[in-house]
C-alpha positions as CSV (number, residue, x, y, z in Angstrom):
1,M,-37.2,-53.5,-58.9
2,G,-38.3,-51.1,-61.5
3,Q,-41.7,-53.0,-62.5
4,S,-44.9,-53.3,-61.1
5,K,-46.3,-56.6,-59.7
6,K,-48.6,-57.3,-61.6
7,K,-46.0,-56.9,-64.7
8,L,-43.8,-59.5,-62.9
9,E,-46.9,-61.9,-62.0
10,T,-47.6,-61.9,-65.6
11,E,-43.9,-62.2,-66.7
12,L,-43.7,-65.3,-64.4
13,S,-47.0,-66.9,-66.0
14,E,-45.7,-66.4,-69.7
15,A,-42.2,-67.5,-68.9
16,F,-43.9,-71.1,-67.2
17,I,-46.1,-71.2,-69.8
18,K,-43.6,-71.3,-72.7
19,F,-41.2,-73.6,-70.8
20,Q,-43.8,-76.2,-70.6
21,R,-44.3,-75.3,-74.2
22,E,-40.6,-76.4,-74.9
23,L,-40.9,-79.1,-72.4
24,I,-44.0,-81.1,-73.4
25,G,-45.4,-79.6,-76.7
26,R,-48.2,-77.9,-74.6
27,G,-48.7,-75.5,-72.0
28,P,-51.6,-74.8,-69.7
29,Q,-54.7,-73.5,-71.1
30,E,-54.8,-70.4,-68.5
31,A,-51.8,-69.7,-65.9
32,K,-51.9,-67.1,-62.8
33,T,-49.5,-66.1,-60.7
34,Y,-49.6,-64.6,-57.2
35,I,-46.8,-62.6,-55.2
36,V,-48.5,-63.1,-51.4
37,E,-45.8,-61.6,-49.1
38,D,-42.6,-64.2,-49.4
39,M,-44.3,-67.0,-51.5
40,I,-45.2,-67.0,-55.5
41,L,-48.3,-69.0,-56.3
42,L,-48.7,-70.2,-59.8
43,R,-52.0,-71.7,-60.9
44,F,-52.0,-73.3,-64.3
45,K,-55.5,-74.7,-65.6
46,G,-55.8,-77.4,-68.6
47,V,-52.4,-78.8,-67.8
48,L,-53.7,-82.6,-68.4
49,T,-53.2,-84.4,-71.9
50,V,-56.0,-85.8,-73.9
51,E,-54.0,-89.4,-73.1
52,E,-53.7,-88.4,-69.3
53,K,-57.5,-87.0,-69.4
54,H,-58.7,-90.4,-70.7
55,L,-56.3,-92.4,-67.7
56,V,-57.7,-90.1,-65.3
57,N,-61.0,-91.8,-65.7
58,H,-59.2,-95.3,-64.3
59,D,-58.1,-95.6,-60.9
60,I,-54.7,-97.1,-61.9
61,G,-54.5,-94.3,-64.6
62,K,-55.2,-91.5,-62.3
63,G,-51.9,-92.8,-60.0
64,L,-49.9,-93.1,-63.5
65,V,-51.0,-89.4,-64.4
66,K,-50.3,-88.2,-60.3
67,K,-46.8,-90.0,-60.1
68,M,-45.6,-89.3,-64.2
69,R,-46.0,-85.6,-63.5
70,Q,-44.7,-85.7,-59.9
71,V,-41.6,-87.4,-61.7
72,L,-41.2,-84.5,-64.4
73,R,-41.6,-81.9,-62.1
74,E,-38.8,-83.2,-59.6
75,M,-36.4,-83.7,-63.3
76,Y,-37.2,-79.9,-63.6
77,S,-37.5,-78.5,-60.5
78,E,-33.8,-77.0,-61.1
79,D,-35.5,-75.2,-64.3
80,F,-38.6,-73.6,-62.7
81,K,-36.3,-72.6,-59.6
82,E,-34.3,-71.1,-62.1
83,I,-37.5,-69.1,-64.0
84,V,-38.5,-67.7,-60.4
85,E,-35.2,-66.5,-59.1
86,S,-34.0,-64.7,-63.1
87,H,-37.3,-63.0,-62.9
88,T,-37.6,-62.0,-59.0
89,G,-33.5,-61.8,-58.1
90,C,-34.2,-63.1,-54.8
91,K,-33.4,-67.3,-54.0
92,V,-36.1,-69.4,-54.0
93,L,-36.1,-71.6,-50.5
94,S,-38.4,-74.2,-51.4
95,S,-40.8,-75.1,-54.0
96,H,-44.0,-77.6,-53.8
97,S,-46.3,-78.7,-56.5
98,D,-49.4,-80.8,-56.7
99,T,-51.9,-81.7,-59.9
100,S,-55.6,-81.9,-59.7
101,T,-56.8,-85.3,-61.5
102,K,-60.0,-83.9,-61.0
103,T,-60.2,-80.4,-62.1
104,G,-57.2,-80.7,-64.5
105,E,-55.3,-77.9,-62.9
106,R,-51.6,-77.4,-60.8
107,I,-50.6,-75.5,-58.5
108,E,-46.9,-74.3,-57.8
109,V,-45.9,-72.2,-54.9
110,F,-42.5,-71.0,-54.1
111,V,-41.2,-70.1,-51.0
112,M,-38.7,-67.1,-51.3
113,D,-36.0,-65.8,-49.2
114,K,-37.6,-62.1,-48.9
115,N,-40.9,-60.9,-48.4
116,I,-41.1,-60.1,-52.1
117,A,-44.7,-57.8,-52.1
118,K,-42.8,-55.6,-50.0
119,L,-40.3,-54.9,-52.9
120,F,-43.1,-53.7,-54.6
121,G,-44.1,-51.0,-51.7
122,N,-48.0,-50.6,-52.7
123,S,-48.4,-54.5,-53.1
124,K,-52.0,-53.8,-55.0
125,S,-49.5,-52.6,-58.2
């Protein structure tokens, strides 16, 4: 890999923001990617829409938002996998996602077929 770990983390954050903006018309307020051994962790802040923020104040609404976000994630899981694989050149073995209705954050975790951090030598780069 001819790039730094920090550069790859930034590129992945930007690619996910772009995809989400194209998909639902808006992206998260903030995105941060972390490469930890064979995992890629993405943390998105400010992902809830105005409507979702109103819904999560009600018990039924909270469940609806969680379910809708799960369904959307499942519908586009192959796209998410493609983003990660195209940027890393490695295969995604599994992925996991959750959205917090309390904080408005979403976490994405991708388990890769290689220790990506090791591909950079010094994992602090």
